[in-house]
C-alpha positions as CSV (number, residue, x, y, z in Angstrom):
1,X,96.7,61.9,69.7
2,X,98.1,64.4,72.2
3,X,97.5,64.6,75.9
4,X,98.1,67.3,78.5
5,X,98.3,66.5,82.2
6,X,97.9,69.5,84.5
7,X,99.3,68.7,87.9
8,X,102.2,66.4,88.8
9,X,101.1,65.2,92.2
10,X,100.7,61.6,93.2
11,X,97.6,60.9,91.1
12,X,98.8,62.8,88.0
13,X,102.1,61.0,88.0
14,X,100.4,57.6,88.7
15,X,98.1,58.0,85.7
16,X,100.9,59.3,83.5
17,X,103.1,56.3,84.3
18,X,100.3,53.9,83.7
19,X,99.4,55.3,80.3
20,X,103.1,55.2,79.2
21,X,103.7,51.7,80.6
22,X,100.7,50.4,78.8
23,X,101.9,51.6,75.5
24,X,98.7,53.5,74.9
25,X,100.6,56.7,74.3
26,X,104.2,57.8,73.7
27,X,105.8,60.0,76.2
28,X,106.7,62.6,73.5
29,X,102.9,63.1,72.8
30,X,102.2,64.0,76.4
31,X,102.6,67.5,77.9
32,X,102.9,67.8,81.6
33,X,102.4,71.0,83.5
34,X,103.0,72.2,87.1
35,X,103.6,75.6,88.6
36,X,106.7,74.2,90.2
37,X,109.4,74.0,87.5
38,X,111.5,71.5,89.5
39,X,108.5,69.1,89.6
40,X,108.0,69.4,85.8
41,X,111.7,68.9,85.2
42,X,111.8,65.8,87.4
43,X,108.9,64.1,85.5
44,X,110.3,65.0,82.1
45,X,113.7,63.7,83.0
46,X,112.3,60.4,84.3
47,X,109.6,59.7,81.6
48,X,110.5,61.8,78.5
49,X,107.4,63.9,78.4
50,X,107.2,67.6,77.4
51,X,107.2,70.1,80.2
52,X,105.3,73.4,80.9
53,X,104.7,75.7,83.8
54,X,101.8,77.4,82.1
55,X,98.6,75.4,81.8
56,X,97.3,77.6,79.0
57,X,100.4,76.8,76.9
58,X,100.4,73.1,77.8
59,X,96.9,72.4,76.4
60,X,97.5,73.9,73.0
61,X,96.8,71.3,70.3
62,X,95.9,68.5,72.8
63,X,93.0,66.1,72.2
64,X,92.6,65.2,75.9
65,X,93.4,67.4,79.0
66,X,93.6,65.7,82.4
67,X,93.1,68.2,85.3
68,X,94.9,66.6,88.2
69,X,94.9,69.6,90.7
70,X,93.3,69.8,94.1
71,X,89.6,70.8,94.1
72,X,90.4,74.3,95.6
73,X,92.5,75.1,92.5
74,X,90.2,73.5,89.9
75,X,88.2,76.6,88.9
76,X,91.2,78.9,88.5
77,X,93.1,76.3,86.6
78,X,90.3,75.5,84.1
79,X,89.5,79.2,83.7
80,X,93.2,79.9,82.8
81,X,93.3,77.3,80.0
82,X,89.8,77.0,78.5
83,X,90.4,79.6,75.8
84,X,93.3,77.6,74.4
85,X,91.5,74.3,74.2
86,X,90.8,72.8,70.8
87,X,87.1,72.8,69.9
88,X,87.2,69.0,70.0
89,X,89.3,68.6,73.1
90,X,87.9,66.4,75.9
91,X,88.5,67.5,79.5
92,X,89.2,64.8,82.1
93,X,88.6,65.8,85.8
94,X,89.7,63.8,88.8
95,X,88.8,66.6,91.3
96,X,86.8,65.2,94.1
97,X,83.3,66.7,94.7
98,X,83.6,68.9,91.5
99,X,80.2,68.2,90.0
100,X,79.3,68.0,86.3
101,X,77.2,71.2,86.5
102,X,80.2,73.1,87.9
103,X,82.5,71.8,85.1
104,X,79.8,72.8,82.5
105,X,79.7,76.3,84.0
106,X,83.4,76.7,83.5
107,X,83.9,75.2,80.0
108,X,80.5,75.6,78.4
109,X,77.6,73.2,78.1
110,X,78.5,72.0,74.6
111,X,82.1,70.7,75.4
112,X,82.7,67.1,76.1
113,X,84.2,66.1,79.5
114,X,84.6,63.2,81.9
115,X,84.5,63.0,85.7
116,X,86.8,60.4,87.1
117,X,87.3,59.2,90.7
118,X,90.5,57.2,90.8
119,X,92.3,56.0,94.0
120,X,95.9,55.9,95.2
121,X,96.6,52.2,94.3
122,X,96.7,53.5,90.7
123,X,100.3,54.3,91.6
124,X,101.1,50.6,91.3
125,X,98.6,49.9,88.5
126,X,96.1,48.4,90.9
127,X,93.6,51.2,91.2
128,X,89.9,51.5,90.8
129,X,88.5,54.4,88.8
130,X,84.9,55.4,88.5
131,X,84.4,57.0,85.1
132,X,81.4,59.3,84.2
133,X,81.5,60.4,80.5
134,X,79.4,63.4,79.5
135,X,78.7,63.9,75.7
136,X,81.3,61.4,74.4
137,X,80.7,59.0,71.6
138,X,81.3,55.3,71.9
139,X,84.8,55.4,70.5
140,X,85.8,58.2,72.9
141,X,84.3,56.4,75.8
142,X,86.3,53.3,74.8
143,X,89.5,55.3,74.7
144,X,88.9,56.9,78.1
145,X,88.1,53.4,79.5
146,X,91.4,52.0,78.1
147,X,93.2,55.1,79.3
148,X,92.3,54.5,83.0
149,X,92.5,50.7,82.7
150,X,96.3,51.3,82.4
151,X,96.0,52.1,86.1
152,X,93.7,49.3,87.2
153,X,90.0,48.5,87.2
154,X,87.4,50.9,85.6
155,X,83.7,51.2,86.4
156,X,81.6,53.2,83.9
157,X,78.8,55.0,85.7
158,X,76.6,58.1,86.1
159,X,77.5,60.9,88.4
160,X,75.5,59.8,91.4
161,X,77.1,56.4,91.3
162,X,80.6,57.9,90.9
163,X,80.3,59.9,94.1
164,X,79.1,56.8,95.9
165,X,82.0,54.8,94.5
166,X,84.4,57.5,95.6
167,X,83.3,57.1,99.2
168,X,84.4,53.4,99.0
169,X,87.3,53.2,96.6
170,X,88.6,56.8,97.0
171,X,88.7,56.8,100.8
172,X,89.0,53.1,101.3
173,X,92.8,52.8,100.9
174,X,93.1,54.9,104.1
175,X,90.9,52.5,106.0
176,X,92.8,49.5,104.6
177,X,96.1,51.0,105.6
178,X,94.8,51.4,109.2
179,X,93.8,47.8,109.2
180,X,97.2,46.7,107.8
181,X,99.0,48.9,110.4
182,X,96.9,47.4,113.2
183,X,97.5,43.8,112.1
184,X,101.3,44.6,111.9
185,X,101.3,46.1,115.4
186,X,99.6,43.0,116.7
187,X,102.2,40.8,115.0
188,X,105.0,42.9,116.5
189,X,103.3,42.4,119.9
190,X,103.6,38.7,119.3
191,X,107.3,38.9,118.7
192,X,107.4,39.2,114.9
193,X,110.0,41.7,113.4
194,X,108.4,44.9,112.1
195,X,109.5,44.4,108.5
196,X,108.1,40.9,108.4
197,X,105.0,42.0,110.2
198,X,104.2,44.6,107.5
199,X,104.9,42.1,104.7
200,X,102.6,39.5,106.4
201,X,99.8,42.0,107.0
202,X,99.9,43.7,103.6
203,X,100.3,40.4,101.8
204,X,97.3,38.9,103.6
205,X,95.1,41.9,102.6
206,X,96.3,41.7,99.0
207,X,95.9,38.0,98.7
208,X,92.4,38.1,100.3
209,X,91.3,40.7,97.8
210,X,92.5,38.6,94.9
211,X,90.9,35.5,96.3
212,X,87.5,37.3,96.5
213,X,87.8,38.7,93.0
214,X,89.1,35.6,91.3
215,X,86.8,33.1,92.9
216,X,83.7,35.3,92.7
217,X,82.6,33.9,96.0
218,X,80.8,36.1,98.6
219,X,83.2,37.4,101.3
220,X,81.0,35.7,103.9
221,X,81.6,32.3,102.2
222,X,85.3,32.9,102.1
223,X,85.3,34.0,105.7
224,X,83.4,30.8,106.8
225,X,86.0,28.7,104.9
226,X,88.6,29.9,107.4
227,X,86.5,29.6,110.5
228,X,86.9,26.1,111.8
229,X,84.5,25.2,114.7
230,X,86.0,26.2,118.0
231,X,89.1,27.5,116.2
232,X,91.4,30.5,116.4
233,X,89.8,32.4,113.5
234,X,86.3,32.4,114.8
235,X,87.6,33.6,118.1
236,X,89.2,36.5,116.3
237,X,86.1,37.2,114.3
238,X,84.0,37.3,117.5
239,X,86.5,39.8,118.9
240,X,86.1,42.0,115.8
241,X,82.3,41.8,116.0
242,X,82.4,42.6,119.7
243,X,84.4,45.8,119.0
244,X,82.2,46.8,116.1
245,X,84.5,46.5,113.1
246,X,81.8,46.2,110.5
247,X,79.7,49.1,112.0
248,X,82.8,51.3,112.1
249,X,83.7,50.6,108.4
250,X,80.1,51.3,107.3
251,X,80.0,54.5,109.4
252,X,83.3,55.6,107.8
253,X,81.9,55.3,104.3
254,X,78.7,57.1,105.2
255,X,80.8,59.9,106.8
256,X,82.8,60.2,103.6
257,X,79.5,60.5,101.7
258,X,78.2,63.2,104.0
259,X,81.5,65.2,103.5
260,X,81.4,64.7,99.7
261,X,77.9,66.3,99.7
262,X,79.0,69.1,101.9
263,X,82.0,69.8,99.6
264,X,79.9,69.7,96.5
265,X,77.8,72.7,97.9
266,X,81.0,74.8,97.8
């Protein structure tokens, strides 16, 4: 089994590290490609992969090809390498808003491919990836699922659901970071040292997420467990409601959805 990863940005490196750390593939069986030679050299020196600066050369003989470039470079990148793909090679795309029909138009309607929407927590193997396979058999789907599980949770879905998930999980880390930053700022205002404030805020968010997932309880139930009658937490919750936290979060996800649809139109 051979893999090529085209693009060594944050997501490309995150997925690469997850696959190697999981033991799913050996570094020597993975080709990495970037137009910046220094970026390729840095990845190869760190992880032991094989480096290229030409995408068309990197994909030769590979069974899976992960395209991890920005959407504006997607068409040119795929066009440059498609003639060197094995007939059985499966293309993996993490380009936001690049629809299945667009991918088919570039590589041909008979070729197998997968649309994936990962998120930045994949860098610490705590990501969420929406995965939409097109034309794959059960064994191939199972491999792709295991591939992205090396970076966190995987949700198998159709394309419409993938785009919706991306508006939550793909953009969500930015909203959560704003929340963490705001909580930390408030902690500093209360006299807590900045480093401690960030640990407290980020740790609280991480622990709350784990609590929700592992207990399986509705977030409203878990929220109520903290809100003692006449206590400090319910006072804080009322302040959040007064300032429209939930409405702001919902509007942010819907705004991301509107932008996704706009981008998909070209």
